[in-house]
C-alpha positions in Angstrom: 7.4 13.5 -15.7 8.3 14.6 -12.2 5.9 13.6 -9.4 5.4 14.8 -5.9 3.8 12.3 -3.6 2.3 12.8 -0.2 1.1 10.0 2.1 -0.9 10.1 5.3 -1.1 6.8 7.1 -4.1 7.0 9.4 -5.6 4.5 11.8 -8.1 3.1 9.3 -7.1 4.4 5.8 -3.9 5.4 4.1 -4.4 8.4 1.7 -2.0 9.1 -1.2 -1.9 12.3 -3.2 0.2 12.6 -6.3 0.8 15.8 -8.3 2.7 16.1 -11.5 4.6 19.0 -13.0 1.6 20.2 -14.8 -0.4 20.5 -11.6 -2.6 17.5 -12.1 -3.7 15.8 -8.9 -4.5 12.1 -8.4 -5.8 10.6 -5.2 -5.5 7.0 -3.9 -7.0 5.4 -0.8 -6.3 2.1 0.7 -6.9 0.3 4.1 -4.0 0.9 6.6 -2.0 -2.1 7.3 -0.7 -1.7 10.9 1.6 -4.8 10.6 3.5 -3.3 7.6 2.8 0.4 6.8 4.2 0.2 3.3 1.5 -2.3 2.2 -1.2 0.3 2.8 0.9 2.9 1.0 1.5 0.6 -1.9 -2.3 0.0 -2.1 -2.9 3.8 -2.5 -0.1 4.1 -5.0 -1.6 1.2 -7.0 -4.9 3.0 -7.3 -3.1 6.0 -8.9 -0.7 3.8 -11.0 -3.7 2.0 -12.5 -5.4 5.3 -13.4 -2.2 6.4 -15.2 -1.6 2.9 -16.8 1.8 2.7 -14.9 3.5 0.7 -12.2 4.1 1.7 -8.6 7.8 1.4 -9.0 7.7 3.8 -12.0 5.8 6.4 -10.0 8.3 6.2 -7.1 11.1 6.3 -9.6 9.8 9.6 -11.0 9.1 11.2 -7.6 11.1 14.3 -6.8 9.5 14.6 -3.4 7.9 12.0 -1.1 6.3 13.3 2.1 5.2 10.7 4.8 2.9 11.6 7.6 1.1 9.4 10.1 -1.1 9.4 13.2 0.2 6.1 14.4 2.0 7.5 17.4 -0.9 9.7 18.5 -3.4 6.8 18.0 -1.2 4.5 20.1 -1.3 7.1 22.9 -5.0 7.6 22.7 -5.6 3.9 22.7 -3.3 3.6 25.7 -1.1 1.1 23.9 2.1 3.1 24.7 3.3 5.8 27.0 3.7 9.4 26.2 7.0 10.9 27.4 7.8 14.6 27.2 10.3 17.0 28.5 9.5 19.3 31.5 7.2 22.1 30.5 5.4 20.4 27.6 3.0 17.9 29.3 0.0 19.5 27.5 1.2 19.3 23.9 -1.5 16.7 23.0 -4.2 18.4 24.9 -3.5 21.7 23.2 -3.2 20.0 19.8 -0.1 22.0 18.8 1.4 19.4 16.5 0.8 19.9 12.8 -0.6 23.4 13.0 0.9 26.0 10.7 1.4 28.2 13.7 1.8 26.2 16.8 0.9 29.1 19.1 -2.2 30.3 17.3 -4.7 29.9 20.1 -7.3 32.1 18.3 -8.2 29.3 15.8 -10.6 26.9 17.6 -9.7 23.2 17.5 -12.7 21.0 16.3 -14.4 19.0 18.9 -13.4 15.3 18.5 -16.2 12.8 17.9 -16.3 9.5 19.6 -17.3 6.4 17.6 -17.9 3.0 19.0 -18.0 2.1 22.6 
């Protein structure tokens, strides 16, 4: 069975989506582990592997595609834990939220207002 696996490592949770060649979709969620990103990924994969009665290594071995995405760099900038360097002419790339859009210059689609949690 060929699998396609997509992983999103966020600031709090790591989400894993696995699809098979019949179009079945499985979801796994695990706490993000900042000190070692793969631990959180493995946790999400284990949720799926347990549902399928398989091992994480077997899922990865059958993967024909593995997509990794993360918000770690953006979170570090927002939390002021790192600097943001850009080339001349692109200082507003985060403000305009161009990254990740299907069409980076689609200014007609509104960007959701961010919510602030905590203090």
